[in-house]
DSSP file (Angstrom, degrees, kcal/mol; ACC not computed):
  #  RESIDUE AA STRUCTURE BP1 BP2  ACC     N-H-->O    O-->H-N    N-H-->O    O-->H-N    TCO  KAPPA ALPHA  PHI   PSI    X-CA   Y-CA   Z-CA
    1    1 A M              0   0    0      0, 0.0     0, 0.0     0, 0.0     0, 0.0   0.000 360.0 360.0 360.0 129.1  213.8   24.1  143.6
    2    2 A I        -     0   0    0      1,-0.0     2,-0.1     0, 0.0     0, 0.0  -0.746 360.0-123.9 -90.0 127.2  215.4   27.1  142.0
    3    3 A P        -     0   0    0      0, 0.0     2,-0.4     0, 0.0    -1,-0.0  -0.456  21.8-131.0 -70.9 143.5  213.6   28.2  138.8
    4    4 A T        -     0   0    0     -2,-0.1     2,-0.6     2,-0.0     0, 0.0  -0.784  11.5-136.7 -96.1 138.5  215.7   28.4  135.7
    5    5 A I        -     0   0    0     -2,-0.4     2,-0.5     2,-0.0    -1,-0.0  -0.830  16.7-157.8 -98.7 119.9  215.6   31.5  133.6
    6    6 A V        -     0   0    0     -2,-0.6     2,-0.3     2,-0.0    -2,-0.0  -0.833   4.3-154.1 -99.9 129.8  215.5   30.8  129.8
    7    7 A T        -     0   0    0     -2,-0.5     2,-0.4     2,-0.0    -2,-0.0  -0.777   5.5-152.4-101.5 149.4  216.6   33.5  127.5
    8    8 A M        -     0   0    0     -2,-0.3     2,-0.4     2,-0.0    -2,-0.0  -0.956   0.9-151.5-124.1 139.1  215.4   33.7  123.9
    9    9 A E        -     0   0    0     -2,-0.4     2,-0.3     0, 0.0    -2,-0.0  -0.902  13.5-141.9-109.5 139.0  217.1   35.2  120.9
   10   10 A L        -     0   0    0     -2,-0.4     3,-0.0     1,-0.0    -2,-0.0  -0.708  20.3-112.7 -98.3 149.4  215.2   36.8  118.1
   11   11 A E        -     0   0    0     -2,-0.3     2,-0.1     1,-0.1    -1,-0.0  -0.537  39.3-103.1 -73.3 145.5  216.1   36.4  114.5
   12   12 A P        -     0   0    0      0, 0.0    -1,-0.1     0, 0.0     0, 0.0  -0.463  37.7-117.3 -68.4 141.3  217.2   39.7  112.8
   13   13 A S        -     0   0    0     -2,-0.1    -3,-0.0     1,-0.1     0, 0.0  -0.468  18.0-119.1 -78.3 151.1  214.6   41.2  110.5
   14   14 A P        -     0   0    0      0, 0.0    -1,-0.1     0, 0.0     0, 0.0   0.642  41.0-126.8 -68.2  -9.0  215.3   41.5  106.8
   15   15 A G  S    S+     0   0    0      1,-0.1    -2,-0.0     3,-0.0     0, 0.0   0.474  84.9 100.2  84.3   1.6  214.9   45.3  107.1
   16   16 A N        +     0   0    0      2,-0.1     2,-0.3     0, 0.0    -1,-0.1   0.000  44.8 137.5-108.9  29.9  212.4   45.8  104.4
   17   17 A F        -     0   0    0      2,-0.0     2,-0.4     1,-0.0    -4,-0.0  -0.593  33.5-166.8 -77.5 131.5  209.3   46.1  106.7
   18   18 A Q        -     0   0    0     -2,-0.3     2,-0.5     2,-0.0    -2,-0.1  -0.979  19.3-129.9-121.1 131.6  206.9   48.9  105.6
   19   19 A I        -     0   0    0     -2,-0.4    -2,-0.0     1,-0.0     0, 0.0  -0.714  23.7-158.3 -78.9 123.5  204.1   50.3  107.6
   20   20 A V        -     0   0    0     -2,-0.5     2,-0.1     0, 0.0    -2,-0.0  -0.907  18.4-120.8-105.9 126.2  200.9   50.3  105.5
   21   21 A P        -     0   0    0      0, 0.0     2,-0.6     0, 0.0     0, 0.0  -0.419  23.9-121.5 -68.9 141.5  198.2   52.8  106.6
   22   22 A D        -     0   0    0      1,-0.1     0, 0.0    -2,-0.1     0, 0.0  -0.708  23.8-170.3 -83.1 119.1  194.9   51.1  107.4
   23   23 A R        +     0   0    0     -2,-0.6    -1,-0.1     2,-0.1     3,-0.1   0.473  48.4 112.4 -91.9  -2.7  192.2   52.6  105.1
   24   24 A R  S    S-     0   0    0      1,-0.1     2,-0.1     0, 0.0    -2,-0.1  -0.387  79.1 -98.3 -66.5 148.5  189.3   51.1  106.9
   25   25 A P        -     0   0    0      0, 0.0     2,-0.3     0, 0.0    -1,-0.1  -0.409  40.6-111.1 -69.1 145.0  187.0   53.5  108.7
   26   26 A L        -     0   0    0     -2,-0.1    -3,-0.0    -3,-0.1     0, 0.0  -0.562  20.6-140.1 -76.8 133.9  187.5   53.8  112.4
   27   27 A V        -     0   0    0     -2,-0.3    -1,-0.0     1,-0.0     0, 0.0  -0.839  26.9-123.4 -91.2 121.4  184.8   52.3  114.7
   28   28 A P        -     0   0    0      0, 0.0     3,-0.1     0, 0.0    -1,-0.0  -0.310  26.5-103.8 -67.9 150.3  184.4   54.7  117.6
   29   29 A E        -     0   0    0      1,-0.1     2,-0.1     3,-0.0     0, 0.0  -0.384  43.1-102.3 -66.3 146.1  184.8   53.3  121.1
   30   30 A P        -     0   0    0      0, 0.0    -1,-0.1     0, 0.0    48,-0.1  -0.426  40.3-103.1 -70.3 148.7  181.5   52.7  123.0
   31   31 A L        -     0   0    0      2,-0.1    47,-0.1     1,-0.1    32,-0.1  -0.385  24.0-124.0 -70.9 149.7  180.6   55.3  125.5
   32   32 A P  S    S+     0   0    0      0, 0.0    72,-0.9     0, 0.0     2,-0.4   0.165  87.2  71.5 -83.3  21.2  181.2   54.3  129.2
   33   33 A V  E     -A  103   0A   0     29,-0.2    45,-2.9    70,-0.2     2,-0.3  -0.998  57.9-168.7-139.5 139.8  177.5   55.0  130.2
   34   34 A R  E     -A  102   0A   0     68,-2.8    68,-3.2    -2,-0.4     2,-0.4  -0.936  15.5-139.5-126.9 150.3  174.3   53.2  129.5
   35   35 A V  E     -A  101   0A   0     -2,-0.3     2,-1.8    66,-0.2    66,-0.2  -0.910  25.0-123.4-106.6 135.7  170.6   54.2  130.0
   36   36 A V  S    S+     0   0    0     64,-3.0    64,-0.4    -2,-0.4     2,-0.3  -0.606  73.2 105.9 -80.8  86.5  168.3   51.4  131.3
   37   37 A A        -     0   0    0     -2,-1.8    -2,-0.1     1,-0.1     3,-0.1  -0.982  67.5-136.8-159.7 156.9  165.8   51.7  128.4
   38   38 A V  S    S+     0   0    0     -2,-0.3     2,-0.3     2,-0.1    -1,-0.1   0.766  89.4   9.4 -90.4 -30.3  164.7   49.9  125.3
   39   39 A E  S    S-     0   0    0      1,-0.1    -1,-0.1    41,-0.0    41,-0.1  -0.810 106.0 -47.7-139.5 179.6  164.4   53.0  123.1
   40   40 A D        -     0   0    0     -2,-0.3     2,-0.4     1,-0.1    42,-0.2  -0.157  55.6-135.2 -56.4 143.8  165.3   56.7  123.2
   41   41 A V  E     -e   82   0B   0     40,-2.4    42,-3.3    -4,-0.1     2,-0.5  -0.833  11.4-158.8-106.4 136.4  164.3   58.6  126.3
   42   42 A R  E     -e   83   0B   0     -2,-0.4    42,-0.2    40,-0.2    40,-0.0  -0.975  13.2-178.1-118.0 126.5  162.7   62.0  126.4
   43   43 A L  E     -e   84   0B   0     40,-2.8    42,-2.5    -2,-0.5     2,-0.2  -0.929  25.1-117.7-122.6 144.1  163.0   64.1  129.6
   44   44 A P  E     +e   85   0B   0      0, 0.0     2,-0.3     0, 0.0    42,-0.2  -0.528  32.3 178.3 -79.9 150.3  161.5   67.5  130.4
   45   45 A A  E     -e   86   0B   0     40,-2.3    42,-2.7    -2,-0.2     2,-0.2  -0.992  28.7-114.2-149.7 143.4  163.6   70.5  131.1
   46   46 A A  E >   -e   87   0B   0     -2,-0.3     3,-1.4    40,-0.2    42,-0.2  -0.495  46.3 -92.5 -75.4 149.7  163.0   74.1  131.9
   47   47 A C  T 3  S+     0   0    0     40,-2.1    -1,-0.1     1,-0.2    41,-0.0  -0.343 110.4  30.7 -58.7 135.5  164.2   76.7  129.4
   48   48 A G  T 3  S+     0   0    0     -3,-0.1    -1,-0.2    -2,-0.0     3,-0.2   0.408  90.8  95.9  95.0  -1.5  167.6   78.1  130.2
   49   49 A L    <>  +     0   0    0     -3,-1.4     4,-2.5     1,-0.2     5,-0.2   0.265  48.3 104.8-101.1  10.5  169.1   74.9  131.8
   50   50 A E  H  > S+     0   0    0      1,-0.2     4,-2.5     2,-0.2     5,-0.2   0.894  80.0  48.7 -62.7 -40.7  170.7   73.6  128.7
   51   51 A R  H  > S+     0   0    0     -3,-0.2     4,-2.3     1,-0.2    -1,-0.2   0.919 113.4  46.5 -67.2 -42.4  174.3   74.5  129.8
   52   52 A E  H  > S+     0   0    0     -4,-0.2     4,-2.3     2,-0.2    -2,-0.2   0.875 112.5  50.5 -66.8 -36.0  173.9   73.0  133.2
   53   53 A L  H  X S+     0   0    0     -4,-2.5     4,-3.1     2,-0.2     5,-0.3   0.920 110.8  48.7 -65.7 -43.9  172.4   69.8  131.8
   54   54 A E  H  X>S+     0   0    0     -4,-2.5     4,-2.6    -5,-0.2     5,-0.7   0.932 113.1  47.9 -59.4 -45.1  175.3   69.5  129.3
   55   55 A E  I  X>S+     0   0    0     -4,-2.3     4,-1.2     3,-0.2     5,-1.0   0.914 115.7  45.3 -62.0 -43.9  177.8   70.0  132.1
   56   56 A F  I  X>S+     0   0    0     -4,-2.3     5,-1.2     3,-0.2     4,-0.9   0.959 121.2  34.5 -65.9 -54.1  176.0   67.5  134.3
   57   57 A Y  I  <5S+     0   0    0     -4,-3.1     6,-2.3     3,-0.2    -2,-0.2   0.859 126.7  35.9 -75.6 -36.3  175.5   64.7  131.8
   58   58 A I  I  X5S+     0   0    0     -4,-2.6     4,-0.6    -5,-0.3    -3,-0.2   0.925 126.1  33.8 -85.0 -48.5  178.7   65.1  129.7
   59   59 A A  I  <<S+     0   0    0     -4,-1.2    -3,-0.2    -5,-0.7    -2,-0.1   0.919 130.5  30.4 -77.7 -44.1  181.3   66.1  132.3
   60   60 A L  I  <<S+     0   0    0     -5,-1.0    -3,-0.2    -4,-0.9    -4,-0.1   0.940 133.2  25.8 -83.3 -49.8  179.9   64.1  135.2
   61   61 A L  T  4<S-     0   0    0     -5,-1.2    -3,-0.2    -4,-0.1    -2,-0.1   0.515  98.5-123.9 -97.8  -5.5  178.3   61.0  133.7
   62   62 A Q     <  +     0   0    0     -4,-0.6    -4,-0.2    -6,-0.2   -29,-0.2   0.826  49.5 159.0  66.9  38.1  180.3   60.8  130.4
   63   63 A F        -     0   0    0     -6,-2.3     2,-0.3    -9,-0.1    14,-0.2  -0.436  36.8-123.0 -75.0 163.2  177.4   61.0  127.9
   64   64 A G  E     -F   76   0B   0     12,-2.7    12,-3.4    -2,-0.1     2,-0.4  -0.779  19.0-113.7-106.5 156.6  178.3   62.1  124.4
   65   65 A R  E     -F   75   0B   0     -2,-0.3     2,-0.8    10,-0.2    10,-0.2  -0.765  22.7-132.4 -88.8 133.3  176.7   65.0  122.5
   66   66 A D    >   -     0   0    0      8,-2.6     3,-0.7    -2,-0.4     8,-0.3  -0.770  20.3-170.6 -82.9 108.4  174.6   64.1  119.5
   67   67 A T  T 3  S+     0   0    0     -2,-0.8    -1,-0.2     1,-0.2     8,-0.0   0.610  74.7  73.4 -80.8 -10.4  175.9   66.5  116.8
   68   68 A T  T 3  S+     0   0    0      1,-0.1     2,-0.7     2,-0.1    -1,-0.2   0.806  90.8  63.8 -73.5 -26.2  173.2   65.6  114.3
   69   69 A E    <   +     0   0    0     -3,-0.7     5,-0.3     1,-0.1    -1,-0.1  -0.873  54.5 161.3-100.1 112.4  170.6   67.5  116.4
   70   70 A V        +     0   0    0     -2,-0.7    -1,-0.1     3,-0.1    -2,-0.1   0.655  68.4  57.7-104.3 -17.6  171.4   71.2  116.5
   71   71 A D  S    S+     0   0    0      1,-0.0     2,-0.3     2,-0.0    -1,-0.1   0.786 111.8  28.8 -81.5 -30.6  168.1   72.6  117.6
   72   72 A S  S    S-     0   0    0     13,-0.0     2,-0.7     2,-0.0    13,-0.1  -0.839  89.8 -93.4-131.6 167.6  167.6   70.7  120.8
   73   73 A L        +     0   0    0     11,-0.4    11,-2.1    -2,-0.3     2,-0.4  -0.719  48.9 167.5 -84.9 114.5  169.7   69.1  123.5
   74   74 A V  E     - G   0  83B   0     -2,-0.7    -8,-2.6    -5,-0.3     2,-0.3  -0.995  11.7-169.8-131.5 125.3  170.3   65.4  122.6
   75   75 A L  E     -FG  65  82B   0      7,-2.9     7,-3.4    -2,-0.4     2,-0.4  -0.823  12.4-136.5-117.4 156.2  172.8   63.3  124.4
   76   76 A R  E     -FG  64  81B   0    -12,-3.4   -12,-2.7    -2,-0.3     2,-0.2  -0.893  16.7-178.5-115.2 139.6  174.1   59.8  123.5
   77   77 A A        -     0   0    0      3,-2.5   -43,-0.2    -2,-0.4   -46,-0.1  -0.574  51.3 -87.8-111.8-175.5  174.7   56.8  125.8
   78   78 A E  S    S+     0   0    0    -45,-2.9   -44,-0.2    -2,-0.2     3,-0.1   0.872 122.3  19.9 -61.1 -37.0  176.1   53.5  124.6
   79   79 A N  S    S+     0   0    0    -46,-0.2     2,-0.3     1,-0.1    -1,-0.1   0.774 126.2  10.5-111.1 -33.0  172.7   52.1  123.8
   80   80 A V        -     0   0    0    -41,-0.1    -3,-2.5   -40,-0.0     2,-0.3  -0.833  69.1-104.6-140.4 176.0  170.1   54.9  123.4
   81   81 A R  E     - G   0  76B   0     -2,-0.3   -40,-2.4    -5,-0.2     2,-0.6  -0.834  21.0-142.3-107.1 150.8  169.8   58.7  123.0
   82   82 A L  E     -eG  41  75B   0     -7,-3.4    -7,-2.9    -2,-0.3     2,-0.4  -0.942  21.1-170.4-113.1 110.3  168.6   61.1  125.8
   83   83 A Q  E     -eG  42  74B   0    -42,-3.3   -40,-2.8    -2,-0.6     2,-0.5  -0.818  10.3-148.2-107.4 139.4  166.4   63.9  124.4
   84   84 A F  E     -e   43   0B   0    -11,-2.1     2,-0.6    -2,-0.4   -11,-0.4  -0.919   2.8-151.9-109.4 128.5  165.3   66.9  126.4
   85   85 A S  E     -e   44   0B   0    -42,-2.5   -40,-2.3    -2,-0.5     2,-0.5  -0.894  20.4-143.7 -96.0 117.5  162.0   68.6  125.7
   86   86 A V  E     +e   45   0B   0     -2,-0.6     2,-0.3   -42,-0.2   -40,-0.2  -0.709  23.4 177.5 -91.2 128.0  162.4   72.2  126.8
   87   87 A F  E     -e   46   0B   0    -42,-2.7   -40,-2.1    -2,-0.5     4,-0.1  -0.885  34.4-108.1-125.0 157.6  159.4   73.9  128.3
   88   88 A E        -     0   0    0     -2,-0.3   -40,-0.0   -42,-0.2   -42,-0.0  -0.676  62.2 -76.8 -77.4 136.3  158.8   77.4  129.8
   89   89 A P  S    S+     0   0    0      0, 0.0     2,-0.1     0, 0.0    -1,-0.1  -0.419 106.6  62.3 -72.0 154.3  158.5   77.2  133.6
   90   90 A P  S    S-     0   0    0      0, 0.0     2,-0.4     0, 0.0    -2,-0.1   0.509  75.8-166.8 -78.9 142.2  156.4   76.4  135.6
   91   91 A M        -     0   0    0     -4,-0.1     2,-0.6    -2,-0.1   -45,-0.1  -0.762  13.0-145.3 -98.4 140.6  156.4   72.8  134.3
   92   92 A A        -     0   0    0     -2,-0.4     2,-0.5    -3,-0.0     0, 0.0  -0.933  13.4-148.5-105.4 125.2  153.8   70.3  135.2
   93   93 A R        -     0   0    0     -2,-0.6     3,-0.1     1,-0.1    -2,-0.0  -0.798   7.8-162.7 -97.2 131.7  155.1   66.7  135.5
   94   94 A E  S    S+     0   0    0     -2,-0.5     2,-0.3     1,-0.1    -1,-0.1   0.767  73.9   8.3 -79.4 -29.3  152.8   63.9  134.6
   95   95 A H        -     0   0    0      2,-0.1     2,-0.3     0, 0.0    -1,-0.1  -0.927  61.1-130.7-148.8 167.4  154.7   61.2  136.4
   96   96 A L        +     0   0    0     -2,-0.3     2,-0.3    -3,-0.1    45,-0.0  -0.687  42.9 160.2-128.1  73.8  157.6   60.7  138.7
   97   97 A R        -     0   0    0     -2,-0.3    45,-0.5    45,-0.0     2,-0.4  -0.773  35.4-131.2 -98.5 141.8  159.7   58.0  137.1
   98   98 A T        -     0   0    0     -2,-0.3     2,-0.6    43,-0.1    45,-0.2  -0.754  15.7-138.7 -91.1 135.1  163.3   57.4  137.9
   99   99 A L  E     - b   0 143A   0     43,-2.3    45,-2.3    -2,-0.4     2,-0.4  -0.839  17.5-138.6 -90.4 121.2  165.7   57.1  134.9
  100  100 A G  E     - b   0 144A   0     -2,-0.6   -64,-3.0   -64,-0.4     2,-0.4  -0.691  22.0-177.1 -83.8 130.3  168.3   54.3  135.4
  101  101 A I  E     -Ab  35 145A   0     43,-2.5    45,-2.7    -2,-0.4     2,-0.5  -0.987  11.6-154.2-126.6 133.6  171.8   55.0  134.3
  102  102 A E  E     -Ab  34 146A   0    -68,-3.2   -68,-2.8    -2,-0.4     2,-0.3  -0.943  14.2-176.7-112.8 130.5  174.6   52.5  134.4
  103  103 A V  E     -Ab  33 147A   0     43,-2.5    45,-2.8    -2,-0.5     3,-0.2  -0.789  35.4-117.4-118.5 162.6  178.3   53.7  134.7
  104  104 A I  S    S+     0   0    0    -72,-0.9     2,-0.5    -2,-0.3    -1,-0.1   0.918 102.6  24.9 -67.7 -43.3  181.5   51.7  134.7
  105  105 A S     >  -     0   0    0      1,-0.1     4,-1.8    42,-0.1    -1,-0.2  -0.954  57.3-169.4-131.5 117.7  182.5   52.7  138.3
  106  106 A L  H  > S+     0   0    0     -2,-0.5     4,-2.3     1,-0.2     5,-0.2   0.859  91.9  55.3 -68.7 -35.5  180.0   53.8  140.9
  107  107 A G  H  > S+     0   0    0      2,-0.2     4,-2.0     1,-0.2    -1,-0.2   0.869 107.3  48.5 -66.7 -37.2  182.8   55.0  143.2
  108  108 A E  H  > S+     0   0    0      2,-0.2     4,-2.2     1,-0.2    -1,-0.2   0.886 111.4  50.7 -69.4 -40.3  184.2   57.3  140.6
  109  109 A A  H  X S+     0   0    0     -4,-1.8     4,-1.9     2,-0.2    -2,-0.2   0.883 110.3  49.7 -61.8 -39.0  180.7   58.7  139.9
  110  110 A E  H  X S+     0   0    0     -4,-2.3     4,-2.3     2,-0.2    -2,-0.2   0.883 109.0  52.2 -68.2 -38.9  180.2   59.3  143.6
  111  111 A R  H  X S+     0   0    0     -4,-2.0     4,-2.4     1,-0.2    -2,-0.2   0.910 109.1  49.9 -64.7 -39.7  183.6   61.1  143.8
  112  112 A K  H  X S+     0   0    0     -4,-2.2     4,-2.0     2,-0.2    -1,-0.2   0.888 110.1  50.7 -64.4 -38.3  182.6   63.4  141.0
  113  113 A L  H  <>S+     0   0    0     -4,-1.9     5,-2.5     2,-0.2     4,-0.4   0.895 111.3  48.3 -65.9 -39.6  179.2   64.1  142.7
  114  114 A I  H ><5S+     0   0    0     -4,-2.3     3,-1.0     3,-0.2    -2,-0.2   0.929 111.5  49.2 -66.5 -44.1  181.0   65.0  145.9
  115  115 A D  H 3<5S+     0   0    0     -4,-2.4    -2,-0.2     1,-0.3    -1,-0.2   0.852 113.6  46.6 -62.3 -34.8  183.5   67.2  144.1
  116  116 A A  T 3<5S-     0   0    0     -4,-2.0    -1,-0.3    -5,-0.2    -2,-0.2   0.452 109.8-126.4 -86.0  -2.2  180.6   69.0  142.3
  117  117 A E  T < 5 +     0   0    0     -3,-1.0    -3,-0.2    -4,-0.4    -2,-0.1   0.891  52.9 157.8  57.0  44.6  178.8   69.3  145.6
  118  118 A I      < -     0   0    0     -5,-2.5    -1,-0.2    -6,-0.1    -2,-0.1  -0.885  42.0-123.4 -99.0 125.2  175.6   67.7  144.1
  119  119 A P        +     0   0    0      0, 0.0    17,-0.4     0, 0.0     2,-0.3  -0.406  43.3 157.0 -69.2 142.4  173.4   66.2  146.8
  120  120 A Y        -     0   0    0     15,-0.1     2,-0.4    -2,-0.1    15,-0.2  -0.950  37.9-123.4-156.0 168.9  172.6   62.5  146.4
  121  121 A V  E     -C  134   0A   0     13,-2.2    13,-2.7    -2,-0.3     2,-0.6  -0.993  18.0-144.4-123.0 124.8  171.5   59.4  148.5
  122  122 A H  E     -C  133   0A   0     -2,-0.4     2,-0.4    11,-0.2    11,-0.2  -0.824  24.1-166.2 -88.5 119.8  173.7   56.3  148.5
  123  123 A Q  E     -C  132   0A   0      9,-3.3     9,-2.4    -2,-0.6     2,-0.4  -0.906  12.0-157.3-113.0 138.4  171.4   53.3  148.7
  124  124 A R  E     -C  131   0A   0     -2,-0.4     7,-0.2     7,-0.2     2,-0.0  -0.924  16.4-141.5-112.2 138.2  172.3   49.7  149.5
  125  125 A G        -     0   0    0      5,-3.9     4,-0.1    -2,-0.4     5,-0.1  -0.121  27.8-100.9 -84.6-176.4  170.0   46.9  148.3
  126  126 A L  S    S+     0   0    0      2,-0.1    -1,-0.1     3,-0.1     3,-0.0   0.740 104.2  66.6 -79.9 -25.5  169.0   43.7  150.1
  127  127 A M  S >  S-     0   0    0      1,-0.1     3,-1.8     3,-0.0    -2,-0.3  -0.711 101.3 -94.4 -94.9 148.5  171.4   41.6  148.1
  128  128 A P  T 3  S+     0   0    0      0, 0.0     3,-0.1     0, 0.0    -2,-0.1  -0.385 110.6  21.6 -62.1 135.3  175.2   42.0  148.4
  129  129 A G  T 3  S+     0   0    0      1,-0.2     2,-1.1    -4,-0.1    -3,-0.1   0.360  84.8 127.9  90.0  -3.1  176.6   44.4  145.8
  130  130 A Q    <   +     0   0    0     -3,-1.8    -5,-3.9    -5,-0.1     2,-0.3  -0.731  31.8 147.2 -88.3 100.7  173.3   46.1  145.1
  131  131 A E  E     +C  124   0A   0     -2,-1.1    16,-0.5    -7,-0.2     2,-0.3  -0.959  17.2 169.3-131.7 149.8  174.2   49.7  145.4
  132  132 A S  E     -C  123   0A   0     -9,-2.4    -9,-3.3    -2,-0.3     2,-0.5  -0.985  28.8-129.7-153.4 163.1  172.9   52.9  143.7
  133  133 A L  E     -CD 122 145A   0     12,-2.1    12,-2.9    -2,-0.3     2,-0.5  -0.977  20.9-159.0-115.9 123.8  173.0   56.6  143.9
  134  134 A S  E     +CD 121 144A   0    -13,-2.7   -13,-2.2    -2,-0.5     2,-0.3  -0.895  30.8 133.8-105.5 129.7  169.7   58.5  143.8
  135  135 A L  E     - D   0 143A   0      8,-2.0     8,-3.2    -2,-0.5     2,-0.4  -0.956  48.2-106.5-161.3 173.5  169.7   62.2  142.8
  136  136 A Q  E     - D   0 142A   0    -17,-0.4     6,-0.2    -2,-0.3    -2,-0.0  -0.920  26.1-132.6-112.7 140.7  168.1   64.8  140.6
  137  137 A D    >   -     0   0    0      4,-2.3     3,-2.1    -2,-0.4   -84,-0.1  -0.270  44.7 -88.3 -78.4 174.6  169.6   66.4  137.5
  138  138 A P  T 3  S+     0   0    0      0, 0.0   -85,-0.1     0, 0.0    -1,-0.1   0.703 129.8  56.0 -62.0 -18.4  169.6   70.2  137.1
  139  139 A A  T 3  S-     0   0    0      2,-0.1   -93,-0.1   -94,-0.1   -89,-0.0   0.481 121.3-106.6 -89.1  -5.0  166.1   69.9  135.5
  140  140 A G  S <  S+     0   0    0     -3,-2.1     2,-0.3     1,-0.3   -95,-0.1   0.565  70.1 146.0  90.5   7.7  164.7   68.1  138.5
  141  141 A N        -     0   0    0    -97,-0.1    -4,-2.3     1,-0.1     2,-0.3  -0.619  50.1-120.8 -79.7 137.0  164.5   64.6  136.8
  142  142 A W  E     - D   0 136A   0    -45,-0.5   -43,-2.3    -2,-0.3     2,-0.4  -0.611  31.5-170.0 -82.4 137.0  165.2   61.8  139.2
  143  143 A L  E     -bD  99 135A   0     -8,-3.2    -8,-2.0    -2,-0.3     2,-0.5  -0.944  17.4-158.3-127.4 145.9  168.1   59.5  138.3
  144  144 A S  E     -bD 100 134A   0    -45,-2.3   -43,-2.5    -2,-0.4     2,-0.5  -0.963  16.3-161.7-124.2 110.5  169.3   56.1  139.8
  145  145 A I  E     +bD 101 133A   0    -12,-2.9   -12,-2.1    -2,-0.5     2,-0.3  -0.823  16.5 167.9 -98.9 123.8  172.9   55.5  139.0
  146  146 A T  E     -b  102   0A   0    -45,-2.7   -43,-2.5    -2,-0.5     2,-0.3  -0.798  36.2 -99.9-125.5 171.1  174.2   51.9  139.3
  147  147 A E  E     -b  103   0A   0    -16,-0.5     2,-0.3    -2,-0.3   -43,-0.2  -0.731  38.5-107.9 -94.4 142.2  177.4   50.2  138.3
  148  148 A I        -     0   0    0    -45,-2.8   -42,-0.1    -2,-0.3    -1,-0.1  -0.512  31.5-149.5 -67.5 125.8  177.6   48.1  135.1
  149  149 A R        -     0   0    0     -2,-0.3    -1,-0.0    -3,-0.0     3,-0.0  -0.893  13.0-130.0-100.8 120.1  177.7   44.4  136.0
  150  150 A P        -     0   0    0      0, 0.0     2,-0.4     0, 0.0     0, 0.0  -0.342  24.5-112.5 -67.3 146.4  179.6   42.3  133.5
  151  151 A L              0   0    0      1,-0.1     0, 0.0    -2,-0.0     0, 0.0  -0.647 360.0 360.0 -77.3 130.9  177.9   39.1  132.3
  152  152 A L              0   0    0     -2,-0.4    -1,-0.1    -3,-0.0     0, 0.0   0.428 360.0 360.0 -97.1 360.0  179.6   36.0  133.5
């Protein structure tokens, strides 16, 4: 059976259409990165690493800069803020916890890490589709990067 192509004709417009500017405030797009946390996260960093941390989190992982805080380095994810407490080296770490970060595409994040020559470990879980990248940020904090899974 041969499909038939139906053409449609539109009525001519009256010509008096005016574009009205929308005066409602714009809602910013959500950031493409989430932190696996319930509230704001505070991480330690050595003094002098602010530029490297900004480059790592903003350029590589697509965090946003929180402009309300001018005295310290505070970054925004979709759900919480990431605050850095700056200390003079040597720093003593009380714990060794991994910060979970979810990105839209794990493959794109891995490509950016390869291009930036940042060492990482690609880990596969026991269940199909469980993959993560384990690495350290410039301040030595451990991160586990996973892909955002949509709710079905």
